[in-house]
C-alpha positions as CSV (number, residue, x, y, z in Angstrom):
1,M,-7.2,-28.0,3.3
2,V,-10.5,-28.6,5.2
3,H,-13.7,-26.8,4.0
4,G,-16.8,-26.1,6.0
5,Q,-19.3,-23.2,5.9
6,G,-17.0,-20.5,4.5
7,V,-14.0,-21.7,6.6
8,I,-10.7,-22.9,5.2
9,A,-8.5,-24.8,7.6
10,V,-5.0,-24.3,6.2
11,L,-1.5,-24.0,7.4
12,I,-0.1,-20.6,7.3
13,G,2.0,-21.4,4.2
14,E,-1.1,-22.1,2.1
15,F,-2.9,-19.0,3.3
16,A,0.2,-16.9,2.5
17,Q,0.3,-18.4,-1.0
18,R,-3.4,-17.8,-1.5
19,T,-3.1,-14.1,-0.5
20,G,0.3,-13.3,-1.9
21,L,1.7,-12.5,1.5
22,S,4.8,-13.9,3.1
23,Q,4.3,-16.2,6.1
24,D,6.1,-13.6,8.3
25,T,3.7,-10.9,7.1
26,V,0.7,-13.2,7.9
27,R,2.1,-13.8,11.4
28,F,2.7,-10.1,11.8
29,Y,-1.0,-9.3,10.8
30,V,-2.2,-11.9,13.3
31,R,0.0,-10.4,16.1
32,K,-1.4,-7.0,15.3
33,G,-5.0,-8.2,15.3
34,L,-5.6,-7.5,11.7
35,L,-6.3,-11.2,11.1
36,S,-8.0,-13.4,13.6
37,P,-7.7,-17.1,12.6
38,R,-8.9,-19.7,14.9
39,S,-6.5,-22.4,16.2
40,G,-7.4,-25.8,15.0
41,A,-6.0,-29.3,15.5
42,R,-2.3,-29.7,15.7
43,G,-0.4,-30.2,12.5
44,G,3.1,-31.3,13.5
45,R,4.6,-28.9,16.1
46,N,2.2,-26.0,15.3
47,P,-1.5,-25.8,15.3
48,Y,-3.3,-25.2,12.1
49,Q,-4.5,-21.6,11.6
50,I,-8.1,-21.8,10.5
51,F,-8.7,-18.9,8.2
52,S,-12.1,-17.9,6.8
53,E,-12.9,-16.5,3.4
54,R,-13.3,-13.2,5.2
55,D,-9.7,-13.5,6.4
56,V,-8.6,-13.9,2.8
57,S,-10.6,-10.8,1.8
58,T,-9.2,-8.9,4.7
59,A,-5.6,-9.8,3.8
60,L,-6.2,-8.8,0.2
61,M,-7.8,-5.5,1.3
62,I,-4.8,-4.8,3.5
63,R,-2.4,-5.4,0.6
64,F,-4.5,-3.1,-1.7
65,A,-4.7,-0.4,0.9
66,Q,-0.9,-0.5,1.5
67,S,-0.3,-0.4,-2.2
68,L,-2.2,2.9,-2.2
69,G,0.2,4.2,0.4
70,M,-2.1,3.8,3.4
71,P,0.0,3.3,6.6
72,L,-0.6,0.0,8.4
73,K,-1.6,1.9,11.6
74,E,-4.4,3.7,9.7
75,I,-5.5,0.4,8.2
76,A,-5.6,-1.2,11.7
77,D,-7.5,1.7,13.1
78,I,-10.1,1.5,10.4
79,A,-10.4,-2.3,10.8
80,S,-10.9,-1.9,14.5
81,E,-13.5,0.8,13.9
82,L,-15.2,-1.5,11.4
83,L,-15.3,-4.5,13.8
84,S,-16.4,-2.5,16.8
85,D,-19.1,-0.1,15.6
86,G,-19.1,-0.4,11.8
87,L,-18.5,2.6,9.6
88,S,-21.1,5.2,8.9
89,A,-21.5,6.4,5.3
90,E,-19.9,9.7,6.4
91,R,-16.9,8.0,7.8
92,E,-16.5,5.8,4.6
93,V,-16.6,9.0,2.5
94,E,-14.0,10.6,4.8
95,I,-11.7,7.6,4.4
96,I,-12.2,7.6,0.6
97,D,-11.6,11.4,0.4
98,T,-8.4,11.0,2.3
99,Q,-7.2,8.3,0.0
100,V,-8.2,10.3,-3.1
101,A,-6.2,13.3,-1.9
102,R,-3.2,11.0,-1.1
103,L,-3.3,9.5,-4.6
104,E,-3.8,12.8,-6.3
105,Q,-0.7,14.1,-4.5
106,K,1.2,11.0,-5.5
107,A,0.1,11.4,-9.1
108,A,1.2,15.0,-9.1
109,D,4.6,14.0,-7.7
110,L,5.0,11.3,-10.3
111,A,4.0,13.7,-13.1
112,R,6.8,16.2,-11.9
113,L,9.3,13.4,-11.8
114,L,8.3,12.1,-15.2
115,G,8.6,15.6,-16.6
116,Y,12.1,15.9,-15.2
117,L,13.1,12.5,-16.7
118,H,11.8,13.5,-20.1
119,A,13.5,16.8,-20.0
120,K,16.8,15.2,-18.9
121,R,16.6,12.5,-21.6
122,D,15.8,15.1,-24.3
123,W,18.7,17.3,-23.1
124,M,21.0,14.3,-23.3
125,M,19.7,13.2,-26.7
126,R,20.4,16.7,-28.0
127,G,24.1,16.5,-26.9
128,K,23.7,18.2,-23.6
129,P,23.4,21.8,-24.9
130,G,23.0,24.6,-22.4
131,D,22.1,24.1,-18.8
132,E,21.2,20.6,-17.5
133,P,17.6,20.2,-16.4
134,R,17.5,19.5,-12.7
135,F,14.8,18.5,-10.2
136,S,14.0,20.5,-7.2
137,A,11.5,20.1,-4.4
138,D,9.1,22.2,-6.5
139,G,9.6,20.1,-9.6
140,L,11.4,20.6,-12.9
141,C,13.9,23.5,-13.0
142,L,15.5,24.7,-16.2
143,A,17.5,27.6,-14.5
144,P,21.3,27.3,-14.6
145,I,22.6,25.1,-11.8
146,A,25.0,28.0,-10.7
147,T,22.0,30.2,-9.8
148,R,20.5,27.6,-7.6
149,T,17.1,29.2,-8.1
150,C,14.1,27.8,-9.8
151,E,11.0,29.5,-11.0
152,T,7.9,27.9,-9.5
153,G,4.8,27.9,-11.5
């Protein structure tokens, strides 16, 4: 590793380890323009990739955004916007609002699934009396399976 003014000169393996990404993922991000390391002196057959601290932060931000369910294309578009013109406060709020809505929907979906699993477990622990709880697109359904209709609420 070579240090100098916020720059780290590392082989891709070390950068991958530092960011928790696979080497293939780092290469993919470089190909897509999400990361822009400089090429340095040769290290064996391949040149060193010279990553900055900003590249590390960018890679970690990408991982975090993906963990929130943000598609990589959307991340790339925002990164491109950020690098070209910067983001206005209004645009940042719009991005945050979109992510909040996405996470709220995911939380609601998980709550419905959790409700179903609790109902199913309770039904099984009681010896499977009556109709089996089932999960529908609308959530938990306690109507008899034969009716194939669930009340939505």
